[in-house]
TORMI-173045 format. One line per field, with one value per residue (C-alpha): residue number from 1; x negated, y negated, z negated. Coordinates in nm, 2 decimals. Layout:
residues N
num = [NUM/...]
px = [X/...]
py = [Y/...]
pz = [Z/...]
This chain:
residues 427
num = [1/2/3/4/5/6/7/8/9/10/11/12/13/14/15/16/17/18/19/20/21/22/23/24/25/26/27/28/29/30/31/32/33/34/35/36/37/38/39/40/41/42/43/44/45/46/47/48/49/50/51/52/53/54/55/56/57/58/59/60/61/62/63/64/65/66/67/68/69/70/71/72/73/74/75/76/77/78/79/80/81/82/83/84/85/86/87/88/89/90/91/92/93/94/95/96/97/98/99/100/101/102/103/104/105/106/107/108/109/110/111/112/113/114/115/116/117/118/119/120/121/122/123/124/125/126/127/128/129/130/131/132/133/134/135/136/137/138/139/140/141/142/143/144/145/146/147/148/149/150/151/152/153/154/155/156/157/158/159/160/161/162/163/164/165/166/167/168/169/170/171/172/173/174/175/176/177/178/179/180/181/182/183/184/185/186/187/188/189/190/191/192/193/194/195/196/197/198/199/200/201/202/203/204/205/206/207/208/209/210/211/212/213/214/215/216/217/218/219/220/221/222/223/224/225/226/227/228/229/230/231/232/233/234/235/236/237/238/239/240/241/242/243/244/245/246/247/248/249/250/251/252/253/254/255/256/257/258/259/260/261/262/263/264/265/266/267/268/269/270/271/272/273/274/275/276/277/278/279/280/281/282/283/284/285/286/287/288/289/290/291/292/293/294/295/296/297/298/299/300/301/302/303/304/305/306/307/308/309/310/311/312/313/314/315/316/317/318/319/320/321/322/323/324/325/326/327/328/329/330/331/332/333/334/335/336/337/338/339/340/341/342/343/344/345/346/347/348/349/350/351/352/353/354/355/356/357/358/359/360/361/362/363/364/365/366/367/368/369/370/371/372/373/374/375/376/377/378/379/380/381/382/383/384/385/386/387/388/389/390/391/392/393/394/395/396/397/398/399/400/401/402/403/404/405/406/407/408/409/410/411/412/413/414/415/416/417/418/419/420/421/422/423/424/425/426/427]
px = [0.00/-0.15/-0.19/0.11/0.35/0.22/0.28/0.63/0.71/0.60/0.79/1.11/1.08/1.02/1.35/1.52/1.38/1.49/1.84/1.86/1.72/1.97/2.28/2.14/2.08/2.45/2.58/2.34/2.46/2.83/2.77/2.53/2.76/2.81/2.65/2.31/2.35/2.73/2.68/2.69/2.39/2.19/1.91/1.65/1.89/2.00/1.63/1.56/1.87/1.74/1.40/1.56/1.78/1.49/1.28/1.57/1.63/1.26/1.27/1.58/1.38/1.10/1.29/1.64/1.97/2.08/1.85/2.05/2.38/2.24/2.12/2.46/2.62/2.37/2.42/2.80/2.79/2.58/2.80/3.12/2.99/2.88/3.22/3.41/3.20/3.21/3.59/3.66/3.46/3.58/3.92/3.77/3.88/3.73/3.49/3.33/2.98/2.99/3.08/2.81/2.56/2.68/2.65/2.30/2.19/2.34/2.20/1.86/1.86/1.97/1.67/1.42/1.60/1.55/1.78/1.62/1.76/2.12/2.08/1.95/2.23/2.49/2.34/2.38/2.75/2.80/2.63/2.84/3.17/3.07/2.98/3.30/3.53/3.70/3.75/3.89/4.13/4.25/4.30/4.50/4.72/4.80/4.88/5.26/5.44/5.48/5.11/5.02/5.26/5.13/4.77/4.87/5.05/4.74/4.52/4.76/4.77/4.40/4.23/4.49/4.67/4.39/4.14/4.42/4.48/4.33/4.07/4.15/4.38/4.74/5.05/5.09/4.75/4.59/4.69/4.76/4.48/4.65/4.33/4.27/4.64/4.67/4.35/4.52/4.82/4.58/4.41/4.75/4.82/4.47/4.49/4.83/4.70/4.39/4.59/4.83/4.55/4.37/4.68/4.71/4.34/4.26/4.60/4.84/4.63/4.28/4.42/4.60/4.32/4.06/4.27/4.31/3.94/3.84/4.16/4.09/3.74/3.92/4.23/4.42/4.72/4.75/4.69/4.97/5.21/5.16/5.17/5.49/5.64/5.53/5.69/6.02/5.99/5.84/5.99/5.78/5.45/5.50/5.25/4.98/5.05/5.02/4.68/4.58/4.70/4.51/4.20/4.23/4.25/3.93/3.76/3.89/3.67/3.37/3.46/3.48/3.13/2.98/3.15/3.05/2.69/2.67/2.81/2.67/2.41/2.44/2.81/2.77/2.52/2.78/3.08/2.96/2.99/3.36/3.46/3.28/3.47/3.80/3.69/3.61/3.96/4.12/3.92/4.01/4.38/4.36/4.20/4.47/4.74/4.56/4.53/4.90/4.99/5.06/4.96/5.00/5.18/5.19/5.15/5.14/5.49/5.51/5.66/5.49/5.67/5.48/5.14/5.28/5.58/5.51/5.83/5.73/5.38/5.52/5.74/5.41/5.27/5.57/5.53/5.16/5.24/5.47/5.21/4.94/5.15/5.24/4.88/4.76/5.06/4.95/4.59/4.70/4.92/4.69/4.35/4.01/4.05/4.32/4.08/4.23/4.59/4.48/4.29/4.59/4.83/4.59/4.49/4.85/4.75/4.40/4.15/3.85/3.94/3.99/3.65/3.48/3.67/3.56/3.20/3.21/3.34/3.06/2.81/2.97/2.92/3.16/2.97/2.90/3.07/3.38/3.38/3.33/3.63/3.83/3.74/3.86/4.19/4.22/4.15/4.42/4.67/4.60/4.65/4.98/5.10/5.02/5.24/5.52/5.48/5.48/5.80/5.99/5.88/5.81/6.07/6.10/5.88/5.59/5.62/5.62/5.32/5.12/5.24/5.12/4.77/4.79/4.90/4.60/4.37/4.54/4.49/4.13/4.10/4.25/4.00/3.72/3.84/3.85/3.50/3.37/3.53/3.38/3.05/3.09/2.89/3.08/3.05]
py = [0.00/-0.34/-0.62/-0.82/-0.52/-0.45/-0.82/-0.81/-0.49/-0.63/-0.95/-0.76/-0.54/-0.86/-1.00/-0.67/-0.71/-1.08/-0.98/-0.73/-0.99/-1.26/-1.05/-0.88/-1.22/-1.32/-0.98/-0.99/-1.34/-1.24/-0.93/-1.09/-1.04/-0.67/-0.42/-0.30/0.03/-0.02/-0.21/-0.02/-0.22/-0.52/-0.73/-0.45/-0.20/-0.43/-0.51/-0.13/-0.09/-0.37/-0.21/0.14/0.00/-0.18/0.14/0.35/0.11/0.13/0.51/0.50/0.33/0.59/0.91/0.85/0.68/0.99/0.88/0.56/0.76/0.99/0.69/0.54/0.86/0.90/0.54/0.57/0.89/0.74/0.43/0.64/0.85/0.55/0.38/0.69/0.71/0.33/0.30/0.58/0.40/0.04/0.07/-0.17/-0.04/-0.33/-0.22/-0.56/-0.46/-0.13/-0.30/-0.57/-0.28/-0.12/-0.46/-0.50/-0.16/-0.23/-0.59/-0.47/-0.20/-0.47/-0.68/-0.41/-0.30/-0.62/-0.89/-1.03/-1.38/-1.25/-1.02/-1.31/-1.54/-1.27/-1.21/-1.58/-1.56/-1.24/-1.40/-1.72/-1.53/-1.34/-1.65/-1.84/-1.58/-1.83/-2.09/-1.85/-1.70/-2.04/-2.15/-1.83/-1.90/-2.25/-2.12/-2.10/-1.87/-2.13/-2.20/-1.83/-1.77/-2.08/-1.95/-1.61/-1.78/-2.00/-1.69/-1.51/-1.79/-1.85/-1.51/-1.29/-1.49/-1.73/-1.47/-1.31/-1.63/-1.64/-1.91/-2.02/-2.26/-2.14/-2.29/-2.58/-2.74/-2.48/-2.74/-2.51/-2.34/-2.12/-2.09/-2.47/-2.54/-2.29/-2.42/-2.75/-2.58/-2.42/-2.76/-2.91/-2.64/-2.66/-3.04/-3.01/-2.73/-2.93/-3.24/-3.06/-2.94/-3.28/-3.44/-3.17/-3.19/-3.56/-3.71/-3.88/-4.19/-4.05/-3.72/-3.90/-4.14/-3.86/-3.65/-3.95/-3.99/-3.63/-3.54/-3.82/-3.67/-3.35/-3.48/-3.81/-3.67/-3.37/-3.60/-3.84/-3.55/-3.41/-3.74/-3.83/-3.50/-3.57/-3.91/-3.75/-3.51/-3.74/-4.08/-4.38/-4.29/-4.45/-4.73/-4.48/-4.25/-4.55/-4.63/-4.27/-4.27/-4.60/-4.46/-4.15/-4.39/-4.55/-4.21/-4.12/-4.40/-4.24/-3.90/-4.06/-4.21/-3.88/-3.68/-3.93/-3.93/-3.56/-3.53/-3.84/-4.06/-4.33/-4.36/-4.37/-4.66/-4.85/-4.76/-4.75/-5.12/-5.17/-4.85/-4.96/-5.29/-5.10/-4.89/-5.21/-5.35/-5.03/-5.03/-5.39/-5.31/-5.01/-5.24/-5.50/-5.23/-5.07/-5.40/-5.46/-5.13/-5.11/-4.76/-4.84/-4.55/-4.34/-3.97/-3.69/-3.52/-3.20/-3.02/-3.09/-2.82/-2.57/-2.69/-2.67/-2.54/-2.31/-2.42/-2.78/-2.69/-2.50/-2.80/-3.00/-2.73/-2.76/-3.14/-3.10/-2.87/-3.13/-3.40/-3.19/-3.10/-3.47/-3.57/-3.33/-3.43/-3.79/-3.70/-3.49/-3.77/-4.06/-3.90/-3.99/-4.35/-4.40/-4.32/-4.59/-4.47/-4.11/-4.22/-4.40/-4.11/-3.83/-4.00/-3.93/-3.56/-3.49/-3.78/-3.56/-3.38/-3.72/-3.84/-3.53/-3.57/-3.93/-3.83/-3.57/-3.84/-4.07/-3.78/-3.73/-4.08/-4.31/-4.62/-4.60/-4.95/-4.82/-4.51/-4.72/-4.93/-4.61/-4.50/-4.82/-4.78/-4.43/-4.54/-4.82/-4.58/-4.32/-4.55/-4.69/-4.34/-4.25/-4.55/-4.41/-4.07/-4.22/-4.42/-4.13/-3.85/-4.04/-4.32/-4.69/-4.82/-4.58/-4.65/-5.03/-5.03/-4.81/-5.01/-5.33/-5.19/-5.03/-5.36/-5.53/-5.27/-5.30/-5.68/-5.63/-5.37/-5.60/-5.87/-5.62/-5.51/-5.87/-5.93/-5.61/-5.69/-6.04/-5.94/-6.17/-6.10/-5.90/-5.93]
pz = [0.00/0.10/-0.15/-0.01/-0.04/-0.40/-0.49/-0.35/-0.53/-0.87/-0.80/-0.72/-1.04/-1.23/-1.09/-1.20/-1.55/-1.56/-1.46/-1.75/-1.99/-1.87/-1.90/-2.22/-2.38/-2.33/-2.45/-2.75/-2.85/-2.81/-3.03/-3.27/-3.57/-3.50/-3.73/-3.60/-3.42/-3.35/-3.03/-2.70/-2.57/-2.67/-2.53/-2.52/-2.38/-2.10/-2.02/-1.99/-1.77/-1.55/-1.51/-1.46/-1.18/-1.02/-1.02/-0.89/-0.61/-0.51/-0.52/-0.30/-0.04/-0.04/-0.13/0.00/-0.10/-0.29/-0.57/-0.61/-0.62/-0.89/-1.09/-1.08/-1.20/-1.48/-1.61/-1.58/-1.78/-2.06/-2.08/-2.08/-2.37/-2.56/-2.51/-2.63/-2.95/-3.02/-2.96/-3.21/-3.48/-3.42/-3.24/-2.97/-2.63/-2.43/-2.15/-2.08/-2.21/-2.02/-1.70/-1.76/-1.80/-1.47/-1.30/-1.44/-1.30/-0.95/-0.93/-1.04/-0.77/-0.52/-0.62/-0.52/-0.20/-0.02/-0.17/-0.48/-0.43/-0.39/-0.69/-0.91/-0.80/-0.87/-1.22/-1.30/-1.20/-1.41/-1.71/-1.67/-1.65/-1.96/-2.15/-2.05/-2.21/-2.45/-2.19/-1.93/-2.18/-2.29/-1.93/-1.86/-2.16/-2.03/-1.68/-1.62/-1.38/-1.10/-1.10/-1.09/-0.80/-0.61/-0.66/-0.51/-0.22/-0.15/-0.15/0.08/0.35/0.33/0.27/0.44/0.71/0.83/0.95/1.16/1.36/1.71/1.75/2.11/2.29/2.36/2.50/2.74/2.83/2.58/2.32/2.03/1.85/1.59/1.37/1.35/1.30/1.02/0.87/0.83/0.67/0.42/0.36/0.29/0.03/-0.12/-0.17/-0.33/-0.56/-0.65/-0.71/-0.94/-1.17/-1.15/-1.30/-1.56/-1.67/-1.61/-1.68/-1.45/-1.36/-1.32/-1.17/-0.89/-0.81/-0.81/-0.58/-0.35/-0.31/-0.26/-0.07/0.17/0.24/0.34/0.52/0.45/0.65/0.41/0.11/0.23/0.29/-0.06/-0.24/-0.05/-0.17/-0.53/-0.51/-0.43/-0.72/-0.99/-1.09/-1.18/-1.00/-0.66/-0.73/-0.84/-0.55/-0.31/-0.46/-0.41/-0.04/0.03/-0.13/0.10/0.40/0.29/0.26/0.60/0.74/0.56/0.72/1.07/1.02/0.91/1.19/1.45/1.32/1.33/1.68/1.85/1.67/1.93/1.88/1.51/1.55/1.74/1.52/1.16/1.10/1.21/1.04/0.72/0.74/0.76/0.46/0.26/0.35/0.23/-0.09/-0.16/-0.10/-0.33/-0.60/-0.57/-0.60/-0.90/-1.09/-1.06/-1.22/-1.59/-1.71/-2.08/-2.24/-1.92/-1.96/-1.72/-1.71/-1.91/-1.61/-1.28/-1.09/-0.86/-0.73/-0.37/-0.19/0.11/0.29/0.29/0.40/0.69/0.79/0.81/1.04/1.27/1.27/1.35/1.64/1.79/1.76/1.91/2.22/2.26/2.24/2.50/2.73/2.70/2.79/3.09/3.23/3.16/3.20/3.04/3.17/2.91/2.62/2.40/2.45/2.39/2.08/1.94/2.01/1.90/1.57/1.45/1.45/1.32/1.29/1.27/1.59/1.76/1.64/1.78/2.11/2.15/2.05/2.33/2.58/2.47/2.54/2.88/3.02/2.83/2.70/2.32/2.28/2.46/2.25/1.93/2.02/2.07/1.72/1.58/1.77/1.64/1.28/1.30/1.46/1.19/0.90/1.05/1.10/0.74/0.63/0.84/0.68/0.33/0.41/0.57/0.33/0.01/-0.01/0.04/-0.23/-0.16/0.21/0.17/-0.06/0.18/0.48/0.33/0.30/0.64/0.80/0.64/0.79/1.13/1.13/1.04/1.31/1.57/1.47/1.50/1.85/1.96/1.83/1.99/2.32/2.34/2.19/1.89/1.57/1.31/0.94]
């Protein structure tokens, strides 16, 4: 064996030992009050299991995988016997320590069979889960049935349904990509889910504002839809929800700059300043709205309802399909020469997709200045569309508050387009 191979072997066995020590440290601390000799395994035992798993994994590479299988059977038999004896003496039927020992053996073997980094990362996750037992149990106790069902629905539409969707254009003009459309449906549900728990954990004011910021980075359309729904279900929070929506509009400008920069640096160089101005206008409008809200004595409602409703999320999917078809129809009839009209119409669907499309047009011959103006048109169209969504789905007060901010952004956008067209210096 050459020196490099020997060094790698010792390193991997050291990782296996470290895995045993890490998980054994957590188990030893948790069981520190137990009588000596009554614990299934402590720090030393876990360290030995780690070394044993590492050596077994190395033997499996040289002798054959059957060695690893026999090792698993042996460690499982020992742990089963130890659990039977200890449960008779203490009436403790939990198997957490036994499963942690099995995980230690498997991860240690993984460390010496070619994936030491993955094994070490998994060991950290295992140790963290073991150490967070009180917090996890407390969180489960506070979880109500609506939240549990919503979590299962979210997992179903994301983990089960999403991978089954074809990732290709279908329908007229190949306008409908089922995978991307369903991804937006999942995003709508995920933002609603995250916002629900943000309000529960952070309180009504901070939860809504935090969700507005981070939800806007993901999808301001999805955020607006969910806040409009929350406005219908919860009284007295329209002002806060309006601030959250306007913050999401500001974060949408940040997303446009990042996406444009990744797709076409030249376009980003021409568009970042006007988009930054629109972001500043939105932040200013959000600040004005926030200062006029009196949150003294406000508390998050005791019953928030389910984190999201699948029926309402599916309605958004239908709306998105209609907008997508209309966008592609406009593009087919007007052509690439009508880039401004296409940008204005398409921005009512997915602003990120519009940004990418305009960046591709800029790479294909459209002047960066023209493409930058198209991005401003798309941004203004998008914020005005969000105000219409807020008014139609959330109610009059929410719609008017969002519309006031959207109009201020639209006026700023019109001034920017005028300045860009005539080559005037911008702020």
